[in-house]
C-alpha positions as CSV (number, residue, x, y, z in Angstrom):
1,X,-8.3,19.9,-7.7
2,X,-6.5,19.6,-11.0
3,X,-5.8,16.3,-12.8
4,X,-2.3,16.5,-14.4
5,X,0.0,14.2,-16.3
6,X,3.0,11.9,-15.3
7,X,1.3,9.6,-12.8
8,X,3.7,8.6,-10.0
9,X,6.3,11.0,-11.3
10,X,4.1,14.1,-11.0
11,X,5.0,14.8,-7.4
12,X,8.3,16.6,-6.9
13,X,11.4,14.4,-6.4
14,X,10.0,11.2,-8.1
15,X,11.2,9.3,-11.1
16,X,10.4,5.9,-12.5
17,X,11.1,3.3,-15.2
18,X,9.4,0.5,-17.0
19,X,11.4,-1.9,-19.1
20,X,11.5,-5.5,-20.4
21,X,13.8,-7.9,-18.6
22,X,12.5,-11.2,-20.0
23,X,10.0,-12.4,-17.4
24,X,7.0,-12.3,-19.8
25,X,7.0,-14.5,-22.9
26,X,5.3,-11.7,-24.9
27,X,8.3,-9.4,-24.6
28,X,6.2,-6.6,-23.2
29,X,7.5,-4.4,-20.3
30,X,7.7,-6.5,-17.1
31,X,9.9,-4.6,-14.6
32,X,9.2,-1.3,-13.0
33,X,11.0,0.9,-10.5
34,X,9.6,4.0,-8.6
35,X,12.3,6.1,-7.0
36,X,12.3,9.2,-4.7
37,X,15.4,11.4,-4.6
38,X,15.1,11.4,-0.8
39,X,13.9,8.8,1.8
40,X,10.3,9.4,2.8
41,X,7.5,8.1,5.0
42,X,5.7,5.1,3.6
43,X,2.8,2.9,4.4
44,X,1.0,-0.2,2.9
45,X,-2.0,-2.4,3.2
46,X,-1.9,-6.0,2.1
47,X,-4.1,-8.9,0.9
48,X,-6.3,-10.8,3.4
49,X,-5.6,-14.0,1.5
50,X,-4.0,-16.6,3.9
51,X,-1.6,-17.5,1.1
52,X,0.7,-14.5,0.6
53,X,3.4,-13.9,-1.9
54,X,7.1,-13.7,-0.9
55,X,7.4,-10.0,-1.8
56,X,4.8,-9.2,0.8
57,X,6.9,-10.8,3.5
58,X,10.0,-8.8,2.4
59,X,8.0,-5.5,2.0
60,X,6.4,-5.8,5.5
61,X,9.9,-6.4,7.0
62,X,11.3,-3.4,5.2
63,X,8.4,-1.2,6.2
64,X,8.9,-1.8,9.9
65,X,10.6,1.6,10.3
66,X,7.9,3.3,8.2
67,X,10.4,4.6,5.6
68,X,11.1,3.9,1.9
69,X,12.8,5.4,-1.0
70,X,12.1,2.9,-3.9
71,X,9.5,0.3,-5.0
72,X,10.4,-2.4,-7.5
73,X,7.6,-4.3,-9.2
74,X,7.8,-7.2,-11.7
75,X,4.9,-8.7,-13.7
76,X,4.5,-12.1,-15.3
77,X,5.4,-14.2,-12.2
78,X,3.9,-13.6,-8.8
79,X,6.6,-15.2,-6.7
80,X,3.9,-17.0,-4.6
81,X,4.3,-20.6,-3.1
82,X,8.0,-20.5,-3.8
83,X,9.2,-21.2,-0.2
84,X,12.4,-19.9,1.2
85,X,13.8,-19.4,-2.2
86,X,11.1,-17.0,-3.2
87,X,11.7,-14.9,-0.1
88,X,15.5,-14.9,-0.8
89,X,14.9,-13.9,-4.4
90,X,12.7,-11.0,-3.3
91,X,15.3,-9.9,-0.8
92,X,18.1,-10.2,-3.4
93,X,16.2,-8.1,-5.8
94,X,15.8,-5.4,-3.2
95,X,19.6,-5.6,-2.5
96,X,20.5,-5.4,-6.2
97,X,18.2,-2.4,-6.7
98,X,19.5,-0.7,-3.5
99,X,23.1,-1.2,-4.8
100,X,22.3,0.4,-8.2
101,X,20.4,3.3,-6.7
102,X,23.0,3.7,-3.8
103,X,20.4,3.4,-1.1
104,X,19.8,0.9,1.7
105,X,18.1,-2.3,0.6
106,X,15.8,-1.8,3.6
107,X,14.4,1.2,1.9
108,X,13.4,-0.8,-1.2
109,X,9.9,-2.3,-1.3
110,X,9.1,-5.3,-3.5
111,X,5.9,-6.4,-5.3
112,X,5.2,-9.1,-7.9
113,X,2.2,-10.1,-9.9
114,X,1.5,-12.9,-12.4
115,X,1.6,-16.7,-12.4
116,X,1.5,-18.4,-9.0
117,X,3.9,-21.3,-8.3
118,X,6.8,-20.3,-10.6
119,X,10.3,-19.0,-9.7
120,X,11.5,-15.7,-10.9
121,X,14.3,-15.7,-13.6
122,X,16.8,-14.1,-11.3
123,X,19.6,-14.0,-13.9
124,X,17.5,-12.0,-16.3
125,X,16.2,-9.7,-13.5
126,X,19.6,-9.0,-12.1
127,X,20.9,-8.2,-15.6
128,X,18.0,-5.8,-16.1
129,X,18.7,-4.1,-12.8
130,X,22.2,-3.0,-13.8
131,X,22.3,0.6,-14.9
132,X,18.7,1.5,-13.8
133,X,19.7,4.7,-12.1
134,X,20.5,6.2,-15.5
135,X,17.2,4.9,-16.9
136,X,14.9,6.7,-14.4
137,X,12.9,9.5,-15.8
138,X,9.7,11.5,-15.6
139,X,8.4,9.9,-18.8
140,X,8.5,6.1,-18.6
141,X,6.6,2.8,-19.0
142,X,6.1,2.0,-15.3
143,X,2.3,2.0,-15.5
144,X,2.6,-0.5,-18.4
145,X,5.2,-2.7,-16.9
146,X,3.0,-3.7,-13.9
147,X,0.1,-5.1,-16.0
148,X,-0.8,-8.7,-16.5
149,X,-4.2,-9.4,-18.1
150,X,-5.1,-5.7,-18.0
151,X,-6.0,-4.2,-21.4
152,X,-5.3,-0.6,-20.4
153,X,-2.9,1.4,-18.2
154,X,-4.3,2.7,-14.9
155,X,-2.7,6.0,-13.9
156,X,-3.7,9.3,-12.4
157,X,-2.1,12.4,-10.8
158,X,-3.8,15.4,-9.0
159,X,-2.4,18.7,-7.8
160,X,-4.0,20.7,-5.1
161,X,-2.5,23.8,-3.4
162,X,1.2,23.1,-2.8
163,X,1.1,19.3,-3.1
164,X,0.7,16.6,-5.7
165,X,-0.4,12.9,-5.5
166,X,0.3,10.5,-8.3
167,X,-0.5,6.8,-8.7
168,X,-0.5,3.7,-10.9
169,X,-2.4,0.5,-10.4
170,X,-3.0,-2.9,-12.0
171,X,-5.9,-5.2,-11.7
172,X,-8.3,-7.0,-14.1
173,X,-8.9,-10.4,-12.7
174,X,-8.7,-12.1,-9.2
175,X,-10.1,-8.9,-7.8
176,X,-12.1,-9.0,-4.6
177,X,-10.0,-7.4,-1.9
178,X,-10.4,-7.0,1.8
179,X,-8.1,-4.5,3.6
180,X,-6.0,-4.4,0.4
181,X,-6.1,-3.6,-3.3
182,X,-4.8,-5.4,-6.4
183,X,-1.5,-3.6,-6.9
184,X,-1.4,0.1,-6.4
185,X,1.5,2.5,-5.9
186,X,1.0,6.0,-4.8
187,X,3.5,8.8,-4.5
188,X,3.2,12.3,-3.0
189,X,5.5,15.3,-2.2
190,X,3.3,16.2,0.8
191,X,4.9,16.0,4.3
192,X,2.7,13.6,6.2
193,X,3.8,11.8,9.4
194,X,3.9,8.0,8.9
195,X,1.1,7.0,11.3
196,X,-1.3,9.5,9.7
197,X,-0.2,8.4,6.3
198,X,-1.1,4.9,7.0
199,X,-4.5,5.9,8.4
200,X,-5.3,8.1,5.4
201,X,-4.3,5.2,3.1
202,X,-6.6,2.8,5.0
203,X,-9.5,5.3,4.9
204,X,-9.1,5.7,1.1
205,X,-8.7,2.0,0.4
206,X,-11.9,1.2,2.4
207,X,-13.8,3.6,0.2
208,X,-12.4,2.4,-3.1
209,X,-10.5,-0.8,-3.6
210,X,-12.3,-2.6,-0.7
211,X,-15.5,-1.7,-2.4
212,X,-14.5,-3.2,-5.8
213,X,-15.0,-6.7,-7.1
214,X,-14.5,-8.3,-10.5
215,X,-14.7,-12.1,-9.7
216,X,-15.0,-12.8,-6.0
217,X,-11.3,-14.0,-5.8
218,X,-8.8,-12.2,-3.5
219,X,-5.3,-12.3,-4.9
220,X,-2.3,-13.7,-3.0
221,X,-0.3,-10.6,-4.1
222,X,-2.6,-7.6,-3.4
223,X,-0.8,-4.6,-2.1
224,X,-1.3,-0.8,-1.9
225,X,1.8,1.3,-1.1
226,X,2.2,5.1,-0.6
227,X,5.5,7.0,-0.3
228,X,5.5,10.6,0.9
229,X,8.9,12.3,0.5
230,X,7.8,15.7,2.1
231,X,9.5,17.9,-0.5
232,X,6.3,20.1,-0.7
233,X,6.3,20.6,3.1
234,X,3.2,20.7,5.3
235,X,-0.2,20.5,3.7
236,X,-3.9,20.8,4.5
237,X,-4.4,17.2,5.7
238,X,-8.2,17.3,5.2
239,X,-7.6,18.2,1.5
240,X,-4.9,15.5,1.4
241,X,-7.4,12.8,2.5
242,X,-9.9,14.1,-0.1
243,X,-7.5,14.0,-3.0
244,X,-6.3,10.5,-1.9
245,X,-9.8,9.3,-1.8
246,X,-10.5,10.7,-5.2
247,X,-7.4,9.0,-6.7
248,X,-8.2,5.6,-5.2
249,X,-11.8,5.7,-6.2
250,X,-10.9,6.7,-9.8
251,X,-8.4,3.8,-10.0
252,X,-10.9,1.4,-8.5
253,X,-13.3,2.4,-11.3
254,X,-10.6,1.9,-13.9
255,X,-9.9,-1.6,-12.5
256,X,-13.5,-2.6,-12.4
257,X,-14.1,-1.3,-15.9
258,X,-11.1,-3.3,-17.1
259,X,-12.2,-6.5,-15.5
260,X,-11.3,-9.6,-17.5
261,X,-13.6,-9.8,-20.5
262,X,-15.9,-7.0,-19.2
263,X,-18.0,-4.7,-21.4
264,X,-19.2,-2.3,-18.7
265,X,-18.7,-0.8,-15.3
266,X,-21.3,-1.3,-12.7
267,X,-21.6,1.3,-10.0
268,X,-23.9,0.6,-7.1
269,X,-24.9,3.2,-4.6
270,X,-26.8,2.2,-1.5
271,X,-28.5,5.1,0.2
272,X,-30.3,5.7,3.6
273,X,-29.2,2.5,5.4
274,X,-29.3,2.2,9.2
275,X,-25.5,1.8,9.4
276,X,-22.4,2.4,7.1
277,X,-21.6,-1.3,7.4
278,X,-25.1,-2.3,6.2
279,X,-24.8,0.0,3.2
280,X,-21.3,-1.5,2.4
281,X,-22.5,-5.1,2.7
282,X,-25.5,-4.6,0.4
283,X,-23.5,-2.7,-2.2
284,X,-20.8,-5.3,-2.3
285,X,-23.3,-8.2,-2.4
286,X,-24.9,-6.7,-5.5
287,X,-21.7,-6.1,-7.5
288,X,-20.4,-9.5,-6.4
289,X,-23.4,-11.5,-7.6
290,X,-22.7,-13.6,-10.7
291,X,-26.4,-13.5,-11.5
292,X,-26.5,-9.7,-11.4
293,X,-23.3,-9.5,-13.5
294,X,-24.6,-11.9,-16.1
295,X,-27.9,-10.0,-16.4
296,X,-26.0,-6.8,-16.9
297,X,-23.9,-8.4,-19.6
298,X,-27.2,-9.4,-21.3
299,X,-28.7,-5.9,-20.9
300,X,-31.5,-7.5,-18.9
301,X,-33.2,-5.3,-16.3
302,X,-33.8,-8.3,-14.1
303,X,-34.1,-6.4,-10.8
304,X,-35.2,-9.6,-9.0
305,X,-31.6,-10.8,-9.1
306,X,-30.6,-7.5,-7.3
307,X,-33.1,-7.8,-4.5
308,X,-32.0,-11.5,-4.2
309,X,-28.4,-10.4,-3.8
310,X,-29.5,-7.9,-1.2
311,X,-31.2,-10.5,0.8
312,X,-28.1,-12.6,0.9
313,X,-26.0,-9.7,2.3
314,X,-26.6,-10.6,5.9
315,X,-28.3,-7.2,6.6
316,X,-31.6,-6.6,8.3
317,X,-33.6,-4.4,6.0
318,X,-37.3,-4.1,5.0
319,X,-37.7,-5.1,1.4
320,X,-41.1,-3.3,1.4
321,X,-39.3,0.0,1.8
322,X,-36.8,-0.4,-1.0
323,X,-36.6,1.9,-4.0
324,X,-34.4,1.0,-7.0
325,X,-33.1,2.9,-10.0
326,X,-31.3,2.0,-13.1
327,X,-29.7,5.3,-14.2
328,X,-32.4,7.9,-13.5
329,X,-35.2,5.4,-14.2
330,X,-37.2,4.2,-11.1
331,X,-38.0,0.6,-11.6
332,X,-39.0,-0.4,-8.0
333,X,-41.0,1.6,-5.5
334,X,-41.5,0.4,-1.9
335,X,-40.4,-3.1,-2.9
336,X,-42.7,-3.4,-5.9
337,X,-42.0,-3.0,-9.6
338,X,-43.3,0.1,-11.2
339,X,-44.5,0.3,-14.8
340,X,-41.2,1.0,-16.3
341,X,-40.5,1.0,-20.0
342,X,-38.5,-2.2,-20.6
343,X,-36.8,-1.1,-23.8
344,X,-35.9,2.3,-22.3
345,X,-34.2,0.7,-19.3
346,X,-32.5,-1.9,-21.5
347,X,-30.9,1.0,-23.5
348,X,-29.6,2.5,-20.2
349,X,-27.9,-0.9,-19.4
350,X,-26.3,-1.0,-22.8
351,X,-24.0,1.9,-22.0
352,X,-20.5,1.3,-20.9
353,X,-21.4,2.4,-17.3
354,X,-24.5,1.3,-15.4
355,X,-25.4,3.2,-12.2
356,X,-27.7,1.3,-9.9
357,X,-29.1,3.2,-6.9
358,X,-30.8,1.4,-4.0
359,X,-32.7,3.5,-1.5
360,X,-33.4,1.5,1.7
361,X,-35.4,4.4,3.2
362,X,-34.2,3.3,6.7
363,X,-31.5,5.6,7.9
364,X,-28.9,8.1,6.7
365,X,-25.8,6.1,5.8
366,X,-24.6,5.6,2.2
367,X,-22.0,3.5,0.4
368,X,-20.9,2.9,-3.2
369,X,-19.3,-0.2,-4.7
370,X,-17.7,-0.8,-8.1
371,X,-17.9,-4.0,-10.2
372,X,-18.4,-5.2,-13.8
373,X,-20.4,-7.6,-15.9
374,X,-19.4,-11.2,-16.4
375,X,-18.9,-12.4,-20.0
376,X,-17.9,-15.4,-22.1
377,X,-14.6,-13.7,-22.6
378,X,-13.8,-13.9,-18.9
379,X,-14.1,-17.7,-19.0
380,X,-11.8,-17.9,-22.1
381,X,-9.1,-15.7,-20.5
382,X,-9.0,-17.8,-17.3
383,X,-9.3,-21.1,-19.0
384,X,-6.1,-20.3,-21.0
385,X,-4.1,-18.3,-18.4
386,X,-1.1,-20.6,-18.2
387,X,-1.1,-21.8,-21.8
């Protein structure tokens, strides 16, 4: 497995662009296109939020045949709660992009992220779409153009054997997905049949983005999409799943580490649970706990908050069998605090990544979740989001 450059453009046959069309007041890039030179198999997973953005409606409709050739993403305005006009606008963007790229509008998928309840500036967007075919390239600002409150780009590409998988993602706040991710776009030159592609994507999402939480809020626009154009031909599908897992987990970590106002990534591994579901529930309960997140921000090894979060996970476990570690330091043995060095453990928490390990000593199933601390800056960012 070799990590390489060029994110979604690393696989053969893909180009992209990121540009400014005038959606964001900041003047930063706010419009991206990912394009495959040939139509490929495609699959997606979506937010579980009952309120869903107009782009999701259009994308679901366009993906009924399991095929796609382009993805268009705008940032700054989410096109959510915009009624029939919002759906029409998303469809019109797909038509305009299809016309410029000389492909069917049905093969164009649409995604938006940003402010809820506002209409897209269609005149500016349509003007920006003109001439995009000549702007597509291997080196572009697509990863930057999909960001909102993110402070860093999230991108990765990996090559194994004869195939490559590349991806970009965005996510910083309103991150607590279920059967979806924030926004993630994955490309590959592997030849994978559509039903298998969707299954592999779901498997990877369940191990990564569905095990990630920043603030307990699931977005209305969450979407993960994968396009496989098949240029590389048949591949070892077991390796394909492994690489896809790796890419999604790495992006999930990047998203958690870039949580709004965060100072550190929290990685929680739950070991030796009775069932996989038990391990998942406990891991997510810990990284979702505001009390745990605040303690980590304060570099406070308050393990009582962790055991409390575990008890609220809805899982039957024996607290008198629990071992707990911060980094490599054992702080709880069989449910009771050991004589750990407070200052030494505090120094472990001060690092930019904190690994918490929970051993239930009750089975053989494991799971890992990703989160971040909660800071004063998170409140400031979200108090001033629309101003």
